[in-house]
C-alpha angles and dihedrals in degrees: 000000000000118000133198115358093343121117128215089251090058095063097077111012121183119262115267089017088279122167118280119205128206092271091058093252120144125219146126105238132082091271086072105022104049113108109219122168123205121242089250094048092229116157118256093026133106141186117288112281093016129105094207127204130253106181141010091015099163117115097187130111107254138174088061103127098108127060120228117269090242143353113277131193109175129193134182113222110212104224091193094059091103088069091065119100089241145351097066121179125206108213090226087070093063089113096048124121101282097034101044125126101050116143097181128031120193114207102220114235140001115188126245115205127216089261091052099255122144124233141158122215099217101182094152100034093250096131091051089051091045090057089054096056116120131204097027136078110258112213128183112218129204130198124015129175098289094048092044097052102024110123091227096046113026095095094055097081091038091056096036094063095047115111094255094056103024099093095048094045092048090050092051094050093048090046092053092051092049097044093052094041093236126165099231151328132253129197121207104183110169098221137335112208094007111162103204116029114150122270096352136092122273113272120255118251086231094063099081092050092045089049092054093049091048092051089049090053095048090049090052091052099043118094112254091250093059122084131223122205141160137202114237131193119250089212119102089214094060101027094055090077092055118091081222098167092056091043091053092056089052102046130061094230142349124227099219107209099222088140086078092064105099092197140076134292093276095071091045091056090046090054091050090051088050096052097043091047086054090063105270116133110236091230090064091060125094102193114222119237119193119232093186136063132230120214134190139186118249117228087231127011088207092066117104131184136042097299097064115127132218135206122267171017083230116040112264092200117124118262116249117230091242099044132079094211134062098231108046114111093325119159102170136075137179094227109115095219090058088071094072118106113258118210113255125237107223105150122112121215133197091013119169112227093210090057095044092052089059095045096104091055092045089056090045090053089049089049091052094047093045090051096054096088091048090050091048089050090054091046091051098039109151111273097339102055117108092232093062089075091071102040137068121220143199115204144182131186134163091274106019143043135172150123139237138080110002091236086072097055113137117190101181118181123187112245097244098042110139113247093241091054093050098101121147126189127198126178117197127210121185115239103170112020099174094053091042093059094040090055091045092052093046095048103034106012090237116149123223091240090060092063135080129176120237143135116285133184119213110200123211110246111257135138113236112226127197111262139075116017120254112219137203124274128222106248092215094048104033093177095058114081120209097226147327133023122305121255109235090235116017118182095214102038112092119037146144115242111208112198120203091008128163115259133165113272117262097236101065090180085080092061106094110199114198114237108219087209089074090063091054094045091051094045101043096079088053099045094087091053090045092052091048093048092048091051093048092047092049092052091047088053088061089064106106092210091065092056091220136126136221090246090065090058092048092049091049093054098038095094099061091039093051091046091055090047092050091049091051091051090047090053090052089050091047091054092046092048091046092053093046091047093051090050094049099038096089092047093049090049091055092049091048090055091050089051097046103036092092098043124076121333114097 
């Protein structure tokens, strides 16, 4: 029985401070968190049809008072992507068009041997290239799903964090980070103490505590400028074993694996409420966003509504020609009944009229922001771009190298150079900053504050077919291939690497796009006065004593009239661009997913 100020509900609280319903069940949804008193008011009872809640009943995100120390956008680079039949990514392209904006890149994954040594199998030179990246935090990651649940490897992390091995393993990890001059280390153990992972033994109850002590030891040994992070599950079932509050006070940030939730935004919000209620500051969380899709096969395509079932436990969806699994972004099936037309759902609910009325301008703003990088590319086009007049360059190519004004850049490539050896490198150094930004504003209406300077890879256009693997090339010896035959047309083979190159800033909220509608709204009240003044001036000009002409009056008033005309044309363009953007946005999103799916998210 409780004593003192303790309540009965305090005797056996749910893990993670999750909600507890009247049946003693723990959870994070309304089935567990809805307070519902019985008509009698007796304790442990609820209204008919409700499960009630007895403790920790809040479903709101808490611990959100402090802002993060800095903006973070984290990606996991899949080092094994070169082993796929297609869609390979060179880590040096991490700042290219569709992958720009990352602040932290986790190299997934380093290997841990059975004697707790760290190694990286760098068959294709990607780890070497990763270490050379500039402008981002380079983090080495350990673990991952396959390593954590693999029959041959799942015991390694379990044993490595035990008291007998903890010190040696921590020293090895810190040594590796220092020796390779990396910016931090990340652990993705899935999951300490888990009771039901497939094909392996049940986790020991000692594992979560051992994990915490190991992380504390690593943190104490890391230099202050190196970060420590972990990946944590967004599932109550697997997170409840973690001493997550204590871990959050030890690490610099937590990658919260909400990309593993194959549901809607509601469960993501519930999981964020769960982890912050458990004692984790919201500013320590990096919320996972999936860049892949999961598909399934319905039991019957004729079924409609929320209670339709699908086949399982393995996905019955058809396998795409570019995927190694049967349920990633698939939209086809060989079942005859799947060919019938399904009714579309095109209604919008809970719309806000004020927001809808500004939609065209919103799409216009998006269009302007999305076009900044393309405009910068045109402005910086090799030799012919206007921006080259104000910048000096150093360049190398398979058959040329040099330095000087960027208008003199020569990237000569022999005719029969293999695609994978066609690598060009240009480093930019500003010579006349004031004139550069004046020219950029005049030619493309891009403000200085909209631009940052970083490395950027520009790929040669080429469709990657299924077939032989294309492999990495040694930058210093472009004719020596690392391994394997060369694909006849490899999407990520030839490219130009632009170092210290202008790109759109990461935080696009700082880009203030002028709405031409504002010019009209400000001018409309004055147009009557303007017309009257123009008429009076014109009539006065006809007075012979003034020695003036009507043309003078027209010339004098042409500027405000033309400004209004331009603003009206701009508004029409905004509307047209808004409509086109809205129509194409879904298609672009699909193409983006197809481009990114092989890239960085584990």
